[in-house]
C-alpha positions in Angstrom: 0.1 -0.1 0.1 1.6 3.1 -1.0 -1.4 5.6 -1.1 -1.6 8.1 2.1 -4.8 6.7 4.1 -6.8 8.7 6.7 -7.6 7.2 9.5 -10.1 8.5 12.6 -10.8 7.5 15.8 -13.4 8.1 18.6 -13.4 7.5 22.2 -16.1 8.1 25.0 -14.8 9.5 28.0 -15.0 7.1 31.2 -15.6 8.3 34.5 -14.6 7.3 37.9 -17.4 6.9 40.8 -16.1 7.0 44.4 -18.8 5.5 46.8 -17.9 6.8 50.1 -19.9 4.2 52.3 -19.4 0.2 52.0 -23.2 0.3 52.4 -23.8 1.8 49.0 -23.6 -0.6 46.1 -24.1 0.5 42.1 -25.8 -1.1 39.7 -24.5 -1.7 36.8 -20.9 -2.3 38.4 -18.3 -0.1 36.5 -16.7 -1.2 33.1 -13.8 -3.4 33.3 -11.3 -0.4 33.6 -13.3 0.5 37.0 -14.8 3.3 35.5 -18.2 4.2 33.7 -18.6 5.0 30.2 -20.2 8.5 29.8 -24.0 9.2 29.8 -24.2 5.2 31.7 -26.9 5.9 34.3 -26.3 4.1 37.8 -28.7 3.0 40.4 -27.4 3.5 43.6 -28.6 1.9 46.9 -28.1 2.7 50.2 -28.4 -0.1 52.5 -28.5 1.4 56.3 -26.9 -0.6 59.3 -29.7 -2.2 61.5 -32.0 0.1 63.4 -31.1 3.2 61.0 -32.5 4.8 57.7 -30.9 7.1 55.2 -31.4 10.5 56.2 -29.9 11.8 52.8 -27.4 11.8 50.3 -24.0 13.4 50.3 -21.5 14.7 47.3 -23.0 14.6 43.9 -26.3 13.2 44.8 -28.9 15.2 47.1 -32.3 14.3 49.0 -33.7 10.8 50.5 -35.2 8.9 47.7 -33.3 5.1 48.1 -32.2 4.1 45.7 -31.6 7.0 43.1 -30.4 6.8 40.0 -27.0 9.0 39.0 -25.6 10.1 35.2 -22.3 9.4 34.7 -21.2 12.8 33.1 -18.2 13.6 34.8 -16.2 12.2 37.4 -18.7 11.3 40.7 -18.5 11.2 44.6 -21.3 9.8 46.7 -22.1 9.2 50.5 -24.8 8.1 52.6 -25.9 9.4 55.9 -28.0 7.6 58.5 -30.2 8.1 61.2 -31.4 6.3 64.2 -34.6 4.8 64.1 -35.8 6.1 67.1 -36.9 4.1 70.3 -40.2 3.7 71.8 -40.3 4.4 75.8 -43.4 3.1 77.6 -43.3 5.4 80.8 -46.2 4.5 83.9 -47.9 8.0 85.3 -49.5 8.0 88.8 -53.0 8.3 87.0 -52.7 5.7 84.3 -50.5 4.4 81.6 -49.1 6.9 79.0 -47.0 5.8 75.7 -44.2 8.3 74.6 -41.8 8.3 71.9 -37.5 9.8 72.6 -37.1 12.7 70.6 -34.0 12.6 68.5 -32.5 15.6 67.4 -34.1 17.1 64.4 -37.9 15.8 65.5 -40.6 17.7 66.5 -42.7 15.3 69.4 -46.3 16.0 70.7 -47.8 13.7 73.1 -48.9 11.3 70.3 -46.3 11.4 67.6 -42.9 12.5 66.4 -42.3 14.3 62.9 -38.8 15.1 61.4 -38.2 19.2 61.2 
């Protein structure tokens, strides 16, 4: 071959996803290079320790939806914050029996229920 040949190549960017908590799983798993191809949607699921619930995502995700989808359009880092589910405390009073909940930080409680603030 003696003629000039023009060659072209196209490359798809690959992005890293760092999961800051061992309780977070990603589906699908990264490409064999340990990265995701540009535009791939990754579903992240946080599995809290027993007695806890997801109170929010950190890093490149926000909110409390679990699982949540993240589009890989750059390098990303995601963490999770967990909150204690709370405890029920039964207290006997001199006028009878009453049911109360322990109030957690970030909660507003009345004699009948607790709500997150």
